[in-house]
Kinemage of the C-alpha trace (Angstrom):
@kinemage 1
@onewidth
@group {chain A} dominant
@subgroup {mainchain}
@vectorlist {calphas} color= white
{ca met a 1} P -1.963 19.646 -4.300
{ca thr a 2} L -0.240 21.344 -7.216
{ca his a 3} L -1.945 22.020 -10.547
{ca ala a 4} L 0.450 21.902 -13.474
{ca thr a 5} L 0.809 20.564 -16.984
{ca pro a 6} L 2.422 17.104 -16.896
{ca pro a 7} L 5.878 17.113 -18.529
{ca ala a 8} L 5.056 14.033 -20.609
{ca ala a 9} L 1.911 14.229 -22.731
{ca gly a 10} L 2.135 10.498 -23.389
{ca ala a 11} L 2.338 9.518 -19.698
{ca phe a 12} L 0.747 6.174 -18.881
{ca glu a 13} L -2.881 6.413 -17.793
{ca cys a 14} L -4.827 4.035 -15.579
{ca trp a 15} L -8.253 3.895 -13.970
{ca val a 16} L -8.676 3.605 -10.199
{ca thr a 17} L -11.533 1.178 -9.521
{ca gly a 18} L -10.899 0.477 -5.840
{ca val a 19} L -9.350 2.251 -2.854
{ca asp a 20} L -9.064 1.440 0.843
{ca ile a 21} L -7.040 2.538 3.875
{ca trp a 22} L -6.227 0.972 7.231
{ca ser a 23} L -4.399 2.619 10.126
{ca pro a 24} L -4.945 2.534 13.893
{ca gly a 25} L -8.119 4.524 14.496
{ca phe a 26} L -9.265 4.252 10.873
{ca ala a 27} L -10.788 0.888 9.899
{ca asn a 28} L -11.421 1.748 6.251
{ca ala a 29} L -11.457 4.493 3.623
{ca gly a 30} L -14.841 5.782 4.782
{ca ala a 31} L -13.569 6.407 8.297
{ca trp a 32} L -10.463 8.110 6.926
{ca thr a 33} L -12.450 10.384 4.603
{ca ala a 34} L -14.798 11.387 7.433
{ca arg a 35} L -11.793 11.809 9.754
{ca val a 36} L -13.648 9.724 12.341
{ca arg a 37} L -10.976 8.218 14.574
{ca asp a 38} L -12.145 5.152 16.502
{ca ala a 39} L -9.953 4.370 19.509
{ca ser a 40} L -11.137 0.739 19.444
{ca val a 41} L -9.503 0.150 16.031
{ca val a 42} L -6.074 -1.073 17.089
{ca ala a 43} L -5.500 -4.174 14.934
{ca ala a 44} L -6.728 -5.149 11.484
{ca ser a 45} L -8.979 -8.185 11.141
{ca gly a 46} L -7.062 -9.827 8.286
{ca glu a 47} L -9.893 -9.955 5.756
{ca gly a 48} L -9.365 -12.544 3.051
{ca leu a 49} L -7.246 -14.777 5.294
{ca asp a 50} L -8.506 -18.041 6.721
{ca ala a 51} L -8.457 -18.519 10.494
{ca arg a 52} L -5.198 -20.491 10.545
{ca thr a 53} L -3.394 -18.018 8.309
{ca arg a 54} L -4.760 -15.078 10.293
{ca arg a 55} L -3.203 -16.447 13.490
{ca arg a 56} L 0.215 -16.533 11.806
{ca ala a 57} L -0.061 -13.082 10.244
{ca ser a 58} L 1.568 -10.005 11.760
{ca lys a 59} L -0.292 -6.732 12.353
{ca leu a 60} L 1.098 -5.433 9.072
{ca ala a 61} L 0.147 -8.560 7.118
{ca arg a 62} L -3.420 -8.426 8.448
{ca ala a 63} L -3.705 -4.732 7.533
{ca leu a 64} L -2.405 -5.403 4.020
{ca ala a 65} L -4.859 -8.294 3.665
{ca asn a 66} L -7.700 -5.967 4.656
{ca val a 67} L -6.971 -3.354 2.002
{ca ala a 68} L -6.052 -5.864 -0.724
{ca thr a 69} L -9.284 -7.825 -0.224
{ca ser a 70} L -11.381 -4.676 -0.119
{ca val a 71} L -10.052 -3.157 -3.353
{ca leu a 72} L -10.269 -6.508 -5.134
{ca glu a 73} L -13.959 -6.741 -4.241
{ca gln a 74} L -14.532 -3.170 -5.422
{ca ser a 75} L -12.786 -3.888 -8.724
{ca gly a 76} L -14.797 -7.018 -9.527
{ca gly a 77} L -11.596 -8.969 -10.127
{ca asp a 78} L -11.134 -12.722 -9.689
{ca arg a 79} L -9.318 -13.593 -6.437
{ca ala a 80} L -7.896 -16.740 -8.024
{ca thr a 81} L -6.175 -14.993 -10.938
{ca val a 82} L -5.763 -11.275 -10.166
{ca pro a 83} L -2.178 -9.964 -10.306
{ca ala a 84} L -1.095 -8.312 -7.047
{ca val a 85} L 1.749 -5.951 -6.160
{ca phe a 86} L 2.637 -5.638 -2.475
{ca gly a 87} L 5.004 -2.963 -1.229
{ca ser a 88} L 6.771 -2.114 2.026
{ca ala a 89} L 9.946 -0.201 2.822
{ca leu a 90} L 10.775 -2.134 6.003
{ca gly a 91} L 8.647 -5.252 5.610
{ca glu a 92} L 8.408 -7.442 8.705
{ca ala a 93} L 11.159 -5.514 10.477
{ca ser a 94} L 9.768 -6.029 13.999
{ca thr a 95} L 9.741 -9.820 13.596
{ca met a 96} L 13.207 -9.760 12.031
{ca leu a 97} L 14.662 -7.693 14.891
{ca lys a 98} L 13.196 -10.057 17.479
{ca leu a 99} L 14.807 -13.009 15.714
{ca leu a 100} L 18.175 -11.255 15.494
{ca asp a 101} L 17.994 -10.339 19.168
{ca gln a 102} L 17.161 -13.952 19.982
{ca met a 103} L 20.148 -15.163 17.956
{ca leu a 104} L 22.635 -12.727 19.471
{ca arg a 105} L 21.526 -12.502 23.103
{ca thr a 106} L 19.966 -15.822 24.059
{ca gln a 107} L 21.285 -18.188 21.349
{ca glu a 108} L 17.877 -19.880 21.453
{ca glu a 109} L 16.706 -22.076 18.606
{ca leu a 110} L 14.693 -19.988 16.173
{ca ser a 111} L 11.082 -20.772 15.378
{ca pro a 112} L 10.698 -21.828 11.708
{ca met a 113} L 7.268 -20.173 11.640
{ca his a 114} L 8.614 -16.878 12.978
{ca phe a 115} L 11.460 -17.030 10.462
{ca ala a 116} L 8.984 -17.619 7.615
{ca met a 117} L 6.988 -14.591 8.785
{ca ser a 118} L 10.099 -12.359 8.870
{ca val a 119} L 10.733 -12.335 5.113
{ca his a 120} L 9.743 -9.344 3.012
{ca asn a 121} L 7.098 -11.159 0.968
{ca ala a 122} L 5.346 -12.732 3.970
{ca ala a 123} L 2.159 -10.674 3.555
{ca ser a 124} L 1.852 -11.253 -0.188
{ca gly a 125} L 2.465 -14.967 0.298
{ca leu a 126} L -0.169 -15.318 3.001
{ca trp a 127} L -2.760 -13.403 0.983
{ca ser a 128} L -2.139 -15.246 -2.286
{ca ile a 129} L -2.047 -18.694 -0.659
{ca ala a 130} L -5.196 -18.052 1.387
{ca gly a 131} L -7.032 -17.045 -1.790
{ca gln a 132} L -5.509 -19.873 -3.860
{ca asn a 133} L -4.292 -17.204 -6.244
{ca arg a 134} L -2.564 -18.505 -9.357
{ca gly a 135} L -1.819 -15.058 -10.762
{ca phe a 136} L 1.379 -13.032 -10.668
{ca thr a 137} L 2.245 -11.733 -7.200
{ca thr a 138} L 5.315 -9.739 -6.226
{ca ser a 139} L 6.693 -7.728 -3.301
{ca leu a 140} L 8.723 -4.523 -3.682
{ca ala a 141} L 10.807 -2.290 -1.425
{ca ala a 142} L 12.227 1.104 -2.421
{ca asp a 143} L 12.122 3.169 0.776
{ca his a 144} L 10.147 6.391 0.132
{ca asp a 145} L 9.991 5.570 -3.589
{ca thr a 146} L 8.042 2.360 -2.913
{ca pro a 147} L 4.651 3.865 -3.954
{ca ala a 148} L 6.093 5.066 -7.274
{ca met a 149} L 7.887 1.797 -7.997
{ca met a 150} L 4.680 -0.111 -7.288
{ca leu a 151} L 2.935 1.964 -9.942
{ca val a 152} L 5.786 1.312 -12.393
{ca glu a 153} L 5.473 -2.433 -11.747
{ca thr a 154} L 1.712 -2.203 -12.197
{ca ile a 155} L 2.091 -0.403 -15.525
{ca gly a 156} L 4.021 -3.406 -16.814
{ca leu a 157} L 1.383 -5.810 -15.549
{ca leu a 158} L -1.468 -3.807 -17.073
{ca ala a 159} L 0.383 -3.664 -20.392
{ca thr a 160} L 1.065 -7.403 -20.502
{ca leu a 161} L -1.663 -9.112 -18.459
{ca gly a 162} L -4.544 -6.662 -18.458
{ca gly a 163} L -6.472 -5.671 -15.352
{ca pro a 164} L -7.469 -5.207 -12.726
{ca val a 165} L -4.261 -5.248 -10.695
{ca val a 166} L -4.320 -5.039 -6.895
{ca leu a 167} L -1.801 -2.800 -5.103
{ca ala a 168} L -1.349 -3.124 -1.353
{ca ser a 169} L 1.388 -1.127 0.327
{ca gly a 170} L 2.165 -0.571 3.986
{ca asp a 171} L 4.659 -0.273 6.784
{ca asp a 172} L 4.301 -1.214 10.431
{ca ala a 173} L 4.828 1.250 13.250
{ca ala a 174} L 8.517 2.133 13.264
{ca pro a 175} L 10.550 -0.259 15.473
{ca asp a 176} L 12.237 1.521 18.398
{ca gln a 177} L 15.568 -0.194 17.668
{ca leu a 178} L 15.611 0.867 14.016
{ca ile a 179} L 14.119 4.373 13.724
{ca pro a 180} L 15.091 7.461 15.808
{ca ala a 181} L 12.332 8.777 18.084
{ca asp a 182} L 11.787 11.968 16.061
{ca gln a 183} L 11.291 9.946 12.844
{ca arg a 184} L 8.893 7.263 14.095
{ca phe a 185} L 5.601 6.671 12.372
{ca asp a 186} L 2.286 4.826 12.784
{ca leu a 187} L 1.201 1.650 10.971
{ca leu a 188} L -0.346 2.396 7.586
{ca ala a 189} L -1.727 0.193 4.806
{ca val a 190} L -3.208 1.498 1.552
{ca gly a 191} L -4.830 -0.475 -1.254
{ca leu a 192} L -5.682 0.458 -4.836
{ca ala a 193} L -7.177 -1.454 -7.754
{ca leu a 194} L -6.045 -0.206 -11.184
{ca glu a 195} L -6.940 -0.897 -14.810
{ca ala a 196} L -5.356 0.358 -18.027
{ca gly a 197} L -6.658 3.769 -19.037
{ca asp a 198} L -7.227 2.795 -22.681
{ca cys a 199} L -9.675 0.029 -21.711
{ca thr a 200} L -13.217 0.043 -20.383
{ca pro a 201} L -12.875 -0.767 -16.668
{ca his a 202} L -14.692 -3.761 -15.178
{ca ala a 203} L -16.002 -1.626 -12.300
{ca pro a 204} L -17.000 2.053 -12.018
{ca ala a 205} L -13.878 4.222 -12.232
{ca leu a 206} L -13.235 6.587 -9.332
{ca ala a 207} L -10.464 8.555 -11.034
{ca lys a 208} L -7.853 8.468 -13.761
{ca val a 209} L -4.162 8.567 -12.787
{ca arg a 210} L -1.302 9.624 -15.074
{ca gly a 211} L 2.360 8.992 -14.395
{ca pro a 212} L 4.505 8.583 -12.419
{ca trp a 213} L 7.325 10.995 -13.217
{ca ile a 214} L 9.895 12.928 -11.193
{ca gln a 215} L 8.675 16.378 -10.170
{ca arg a 216} L 8.651 17.789 -6.665
{ca val a 217} L 5.178 19.075 -5.794
{ca ala a 218} L 3.738 20.728 -2.693
{ca trp a 219} L 2.546 18.465 0.085
{ca pro a 220} L -1.064 19.240 1.134
{ca ala a 221} L -0.883 20.109 4.829
{ca asp a 222} L -4.441 19.007 5.581
{ca val a 223} L -4.031 15.392 4.498
{ca met a 224} L -2.493 13.719 7.537
{ca pro a 225} L -0.729 14.235 10.873
{ca gly a 226} L 3.037 13.894 11.225
{ca pro a 227} L 3.186 10.287 12.497
{ca leu a 228} L 1.435 9.087 9.336
{ca arg a 229} L 3.209 11.526 7.033
{ca arg a 230} L 6.562 10.044 8.051
{ca asn a 231} L 5.459 6.531 7.048
{ca pro a 232} L 7.292 5.562 3.815
{ca gln a 233} L 3.915 4.666 2.265
{ca ala a 234} L 2.356 8.067 2.984
{ca gly a 235} L 2.606 8.980 -0.709
{ca leu a 236} L 0.124 6.239 -1.559
{ca leu a 237} L -2.173 7.573 1.173
{ca asn a 238} L -1.838 10.989 -0.454
{ca leu a 239} L -3.018 9.461 -3.756
{ca ala a 240} L -5.855 7.514 -2.111
{ca asp a 241} L -7.014 10.642 -0.298
{ca ala a 242} L -7.066 12.626 -3.551
{ca val a 243} L -9.180 9.926 -5.223
{ca leu a 244} L -11.602 9.713 -2.299
{ca arg a 245} L -12.012 13.494 -2.068
{ca arg a 246} L -12.228 13.909 -5.842
{ca arg a 247} L -9.297 16.311 -5.948
{ca ala a 248} L -7.636 17.061 -9.267
{ca gly a 249} L -3.979 17.911 -9.810
{ca leu a 250} L -0.477 16.655 -9.112
{ca val a 251} L -0.010 14.466 -6.047
{ca ala a 252} L 3.316 13.778 -4.320
{ca leu a 253} L 4.118 10.070 -4.085
{ca asp a 254} L 7.382 10.756 -2.254
{ca thr a 255} L 6.929 12.367 1.152
{ca gly a 256} L 10.418 11.692 2.467
{ca glu a 257} L 13.865 11.415 0.937
{ca gly a 258} L 13.081 9.668 -2.326
{ca arg a 259} L 13.607 10.944 -5.866
{ca gly a 260} L 10.473 13.119 -5.858
{ca tyr a 261} L 7.918 11.148 -7.887
{ca cys a 262} L 4.398 12.402 -8.456
{ca val a 263} L 1.263 11.520 -10.415
{ca glu a 264} L -1.650 13.498 -11.820
{ca val a 265} L -5.164 12.657 -10.607
{ca glu a 266} L -8.328 13.414 -12.583
{ca pro a 267} L -11.657 12.550 -10.897
{ca thr a 268} L -14.240 10.849 -13.103
């Protein structure tokens, strides 16, 4: 992590009041922080989804539901009204590829349910409907800049609607047909709950975050192994890890081929 003076003294500030992580082997933020890998953790439970919705949800959607529900509970927000920003570079790419293969090779009739679960906002839709959420919910995709663009979207929501705002970002394990073998990555989902920095947060603040802005910063080598580092959402894991470990300084949100966004983290 790089220590430097932010280029913009008036950069937007927000409180982090919730953080969670899900990846195969790591069921939550506590397991990640302790680096305790559990081989039995292979699929997320889909917290916050009812039984019927959980059966329809993909591995990615269940992982995103886990982290979104967890950070919402930590933040003390209202499930029925909280704004939520979901992010994913590839979305439900595995489901989409299966449908395309079915169309091209077998000419079979497509399942309406599988088609509905192939769209980019499938996870956000399942989570908001299951919680009867009437608040603003959106889904974003910006490749390796997805974490930064989620924060930009959240800044607008905090400025206009107040907080907390739930962020849930993730990408499934890289599909074999889409990603070269040397670039493949593991499933990763990261959740954050944020509130505007000029307000008193509803829940105990874990850290203050300033930014984002474009500035290439060093990538901390001890944060994660290669298969997770290559995930387009690894920048949000970098931020979550800094909050959990109470590290101060500049954190890279772009770990791939994005524009080089970063944020500054200040533990409380």
